C-alpha positions in Angstrom: 9.4 32.0 -14.8 12.6 30.5 -13.6 11.4 27.0 -14.0 10.2 27.8 -17.5 13.5 29.4 -18.5 15.4 26.4 -17.1 13.3 24.0 -19.1 13.9 26.1 -22.1 17.6 26.1 -21.6 17.6 22.3 -21.1 15.7 21.8 -24.3 18.2 24.0 -26.2 21.1 22.1 -24.7 19.7 18.8 -25.8 18.9 20.0 -29.3 22.3 21.5 -30.1 25.0 18.8 -30.4 28.5 19.4 -29.0 31.2 20.5 -31.3 32.9 17.1 -30.9 29.9 15.1 -32.1 28.6 17.7 -34.7 28.9 16.2 -38.2 30.9 18.1 -40.7 28.8 19.3 -43.6 29.7 21.2 -46.7 28.0 24.6 -47.0 24.8 24.3 -49.0 23.2 27.0 -51.0 20.0 28.3 -49.5 16.9 27.3 -51.4 14.7 30.0 -52.7 11.0 29.7 -52.3 8.4 31.6 -54.2 5.7 33.2 -52.2 2.2 32.4 -53.5 1.5 36.1 -54.0 4.6 36.4 -56.1 5.7 39.5 -54.2 8.6 38.3 -52.1 11.2 35.6 -52.1 12.3 33.8 -48.9 15.5 31.9 -48.4 16.4 29.4 -45.8 18.0 32.0 -43.5 14.9 34.2 -43.6 12.7 31.3 -42.8 14.9 30.4 -39.8 14.7 34.0 -38.5 10.9 33.9 -38.9 10.8 30.6 -37.0 12.8 32.1 -34.1 10.7 35.2 -34.1 7.4 33.3 -33.6 5.9 34.0 -30.2 5.5 31.1 -27.9 2.0 30.8 -26.4 2.0 30.4 -22.6 0.7 27.1 -21.4 -2.0 28.8 -19.3 -3.3 30.9 -22.0 -6.7 30.3 -23.5 -7.0 28.6 -26.9 -8.2 30.7 -29.8 -11.9 30.8 -30.2 -11.8 31.1 -34.0 -11.3 27.9 -36.1 -7.9 27.5 -37.7 -7.7 26.5 -41.3 -5.8 23.2 -41.7 -4.3 24.3 -45.0 -2.5 27.2 -43.3 -0.7 25.1 -40.7 1.6 22.1 -40.6 2.5 19.7 -37.8 5.2 21.0 -35.5 8.6 19.5 -36.1 10.4 17.9 -33.1 12.4 20.6 -31.3 10.6 23.5 -32.9 8.7 26.1 -30.8 5.7 26.5 -33.1 4.3 25.2 -36.4 5.2 27.1 -39.5 2.4 28.1 -41.9 2.0 25.7 -44.7 3.0 27.0 -48.1 0.0 27.4 -50.4 0.0 25.4 -53.6 1.0 27.5 -56.6 -1.7 27.8 -59.2 -0.3 27.5 -62.6 -2.1 28.0 -65.9 -1.7 25.5 -68.8 0.8 26.7 -71.4 -0.6 27.5 -74.8 -0.1 24.8 -77.5 3.0 25.2 -79.5 3.1 25.7 -83.3 3.7 21.9 -83.8 0.7 21.0 -81.7 -1.6 23.4 -83.6 -0.4 22.0 -86.9 -0.9 18.4 -85.7 -4.4 19.3 -84.5 -5.2 20.9 -87.9 -3.9 17.8 -89.7 -6.1 15.6 -87.6 -9.1 17.8 -88.3 -8.5 17.5 -92.0 -8.2 13.8 -91.7 -11.5 13.6 -89.8 -13.2 15.8 -92.4 -11.9 13.7 -95.3 -12.8 10.4 -93.7 -16.3 11.6 -93.1 -16.9 12.6 -96.7 -18.3 9.7 -98.7 -19.2 11.9 -101.6 -15.6 13.1 -102.1 -14.4 9.5 -101.9 -17.0 8.4 -104.5 -16.0 11.2 -106.9 -12.3 10.4 -106.5 -13.0 6.7 -107.2 -14.8 7.5 -110.5 -12.0 9.8 -111.6 -9.4 7.2 -110.8 -11.3 4.5 -112.7 -11.3 6.8 -115.8 -7.8 8.0 -115.7 -5.9 4.9 -114.7 -6.6 2.9 -117.9 -5.9 5.9 -120.1 -2.5 6.3 -118.4 -1.7 2.6 -119.1 -2.8 3.0 -122.7 -0.6 6.0 -123.3 2.4 4.2 -121.7 1.9 1.2 -123.9 1.7 3.4 -127.0 4.9 5.1 -126.0 6.5 1.7 -125.6 5.5 0.6 -129.0 6.6 3.8 -130.7 10.2 3.0 -130.1 13.2 1.8 -132.2 13.0 -1.5 -130.4 9.6 -2.3 -131.9 10.8 -1.0 -135.2 13.7 -3.4 -135.2 11.4 -6.2 -134.3 9.1 -5.5 -137.2 11.8 -5.2 -139.8 13.5 -8.4 -138.7 10.4 -10.6 -138.0 9.6 -13.3 -140.6 6.8 -12.3 -143.1 7.3 -8.5 -142.9 7.2 -7.1 -146.5 10.4 -5.8 -147.9 10.7 -2.4 -149.7 9.6 -2.6 -153.3 12.0 0.1 -154.4 15.3 -1.2 -153.1 15.7 0.1 -149.6 17.4 -2.6 -147.5 16.7 -3.4 -143.9 19.6 -1.4 -142.5 18.5 1.7 -144.4 14.9 1.3 -143.3 16.1 0.9 -139.7 18.2 4.1 -139.9 15.6 6.3 -141.6 12.7 4.8 -139.6 14.5 5.6 -136.4 14.9 9.2 -137.4 11.2 9.4 -137.9 10.4 7.9 -134.4 13.0 10.1 -132.7 11.5 13.2 -134.2 8.1 12.5 -132.7 9.4 12.8 -129.1 12.2 15.4 -129.3 12.0 19.2 -129.6 13.8 19.4 -132.9 12.3 21.6 -135.7 10.9 20.1 -138.9 14.4 20.5 -140.5 15.4 17.5 -138.5 13.6 15.4 -141.2 13.6 17.9 -144.0 17.4 18.0 -144.3 17.7 14.2 -144.7 18.6 12.9 -148.1 19.3 9.6 -149.9 22.8 8.6 -151.2 22.0 10.2 -154.6 21.2 13.5 -153.0 17.4 13.4 -153.3 15.4 14.5 -150.3 14.3 11.7 -148.0 10.9 13.2 -147.1 8.8 15.6 -149.1 7.3 18.8 -147.7 4.0 17.1 -147.3 5.5 14.2 -145.4 7.5 16.6 -143.1 4.3 18.6 -142.5 2.4 15.5 -141.5 5.1 14.3 -139.3 5.1 17.7 -137.6 1.3 17.2 -136.9 1.9 13.7 -135.6 4.7 15.1 -133.4 2.3 17.7 -131.9 -0.3 15.0 -131.2 2.2 12.7 -129.5 3.7 15.4 -127.4 0.3 16.6 -126.2 -0.8 13.0 -125.5 2.4 12.3 -123.6 2.1 15.4 -121.5 -1.6 14.6 -120.8 -0.5 11.1 -119.8 2.1 12.5 -117.3 -0.5 14.8 -115.8 -3.0 12.0 -115.5 -0.4 9.8 -113.9 0.4 12.4 -111.2 -3.3 12.9 -110.6 -3.7 9.1 -110.2 -1.0 9.0 -107.6 -2.6 11.9 -105.7 -6.0 10.2 -105.8 -4.5 6.9 -104.6 -2.9 8.6 -101.6 -6.1 10.4 -100.7 -8.3 7.3 -101.1 -5.8 5.2 -99.1 -6.4 7.6 -96.2 -10.2 7.9 -96.7 -11.6 4.5 -97.7 -9.9 1.1 -97.3 -10.2 -0.9 -100.5 -11.3 2.2 -102.6 -8.2 2.0 -104.8 -8.8 -1.7 -105.7 -12.4 -1.0 -106.4 -11.5 1.9 -108.7 -8.9 0.0 -110.6 -11.2 -3.0 -111.0 -14.0 -0.7 -112.4 -11.5 1.0 -114.7 -10.3 -2.4 -116.0 -13.8 -3.5 -116.6 -14.9 -0.6 -118.7 -11.7 -0.3 -120.6 -11.5 -4.0 -121.4 -15.0 -3.8 -122.8 -14.1 -0.8 -124.9 -10.9 -2.4 -126.2 -12.8 -5.5 -127.2 -15.4 -3.5 -129.1 -12.7 -1.5 -130.9 -10.8 -4.7 -131.7 -13.9 -6.2 -133.3 -14.5 -3.0 -135.4 -10.9 -2.9 -136.5 -10.9 -6.6 -137.4 -13.9 -6.4 -139.6 -12.9 -3.1 -141.3 -9.3 -2.0 -140.8 -9.3 0.6 -143.6 -12.3 2.3 -142.3 -11.0 2.2 -138.7 -7.6 3.5 -139.7 -9.1 6.3 -141.7 -11.6 7.3 -139.0 -8.7 7.4 -136.4 -6.7 9.8 -138.6 -9.7 12.0 -139.3 -10.1 12.6 -135.6 -6.6 14.2 -135.2 -5.6 15.4 -138.7 -7.2 17.5 -141.5 -8.4 15.8 -144.7 -5.7 15.5 -147.4 -2.8 15.8 -145.0 -2.3 12.2 -144.1 -2.8 10.3 -147.4 0.3 9.3 -149.4 1.3 7.1 -152.4 3.2 3.9 -152.2 6.3 5.6 -153.5 6.5 8.1 -150.6 9.1 7.4 -147.9 6.6 7.3 -145.1 4.8 4.4 -146.7 8.0 2.6 -147.5 9.2 2.9 -143.9 5.9 2.4 -142.2 3.6 0.3 -144.5 0.1 -0.8 -143.6 1.4 -4.1 -142.0 3.4 -2.0 -139.6 0.3 -0.2 -138.3 -1.7 -3.4 -138.1 1.0 -5.0 -136.0 1.4 -1.9 -133.8 -2.3 -1.8 -133.1 -2.4 -5.5 -132.3 0.5 -5.1 -129.9 -1.0 -2.1 -128.2 -4.3 -3.9 -127.8 -2.7 -7.1 -126.6 -0.4 -5.5 -124.0 -3.1 -3.3 -122.7 -5.6 -6.2 -122.4 -2.9 -8.3 -120.6 -2.4 -5.5 -118.1 -6.2 -5.2 -117.6 -6.5 -8.9 -116.9 -3.8 -8.7 -114.3 -5.6 -5.8 -112.6 -8.9 -7.6 -112.7 -7.4 -10.7 -111.1 -5.5 -8.7 -108.4 -8.4 -6.4 -107.5 -11.4 -8.6 -107.9 -13.9 -7.9 -105.1 -13.9 -11.3 -103.5 -15.7 -12.0 -100.2 -12.4 -12.2 -98.3 -11.2 -8.9 -99.6 -14.5 -7.1 -98.9 -14.5 -8.4 -95.3 -10.9 -7.4 -94.8 -11.5 -3.9 -96.2 -14.6 -3.5 -94.1 -12.7 -4.4 -90.9 -9.9 -2.0 -91.8 -12.4 0.8 -92.5 -14.2 0.3 -89.2 -10.9 0.3 -87.4 -9.8 3.5 -89.1 -13.1 5.3 -88.3 -12.9 4.1 -84.6 -9.5 5.5 -84.3 -10.7 8.9 -85.6 -13.5 8.8 -83.1 -11.2 8.0 -80.2 -8.8 10.8 -81.2 -11.8 13.2 -81.4 -13.0 12.3 -77.9 -9.5 12.4 -76.3 -8.6 15.8 -77.6 -9.1 18.8 -75.3 -12.1 21.0 -75.8 -10.0 24.0 -76.8 -8.3 22.2 -79.7 
């Protein structure tokens, strides 16, 4: 026992440095360690006291007969009396997904559902092919029904002058009143209160009533065009995310059918303008409410030549826009190949995202 205690004292003397050679260190805060069971907390001082309290096994004692788990022990540090038990690995559970992650997962699921719906894409393409040309037609009509076109008509060579003495400046002033009334929210008195220089009413009650009917048709048509334009934008956004090249195919199909329809209507109007004009008015107005004499102000301001020119300009501008669309969206071999590659790439990305997502998402 004396030899063992002397060896022990020598070892302690070697391990502890002298005060002269001991390095100066700033006091450090003891680290806190979490016990795997979650019941107790151990600091560095407590671990050192546990280390000093470990019993030393005599050299001549028999080794333990039971196998020791390697996970519960660590290698003995130099100068230590015994090995400390290894701290068990803390078992942590994955945190639940945040609100942003759940919203992102739902958005991806919607994208996958939309991409995998060819029927929905086909329906949207048909609707877009129908609405897009109508929106363009309404926009062109609104462009023609403006004081700019009215000024162009009154000043162009060959346009008939008023037979009853109204000069170009008067026609421009009164004609602008009529066009403005079609697109504002003024009551019929906006036209009914107008009068000539001699005090006579500019428009009769029948003329004011007809202009009120035209105003209603134009406002409804403009509102329908705005709604259709918004629907076209929404459909384009959805088709862009669903099918590559679907927008171009829809616009091309719409330009084809609308161009054919415009050509047919132009032929009918060219061979029978009076019948075409009367049939157009019968669709929107009641019989007897849209026929006037040559002495009425509406005919003097907007004669038959004005409507022929307006129809020609509407048809010409619309057909020009359709030709541009046909050229820009024609399904050439290069465009089809490029769209097919883009579609396969988009679908492959969706498949990769589906496979990489956790099973619980």
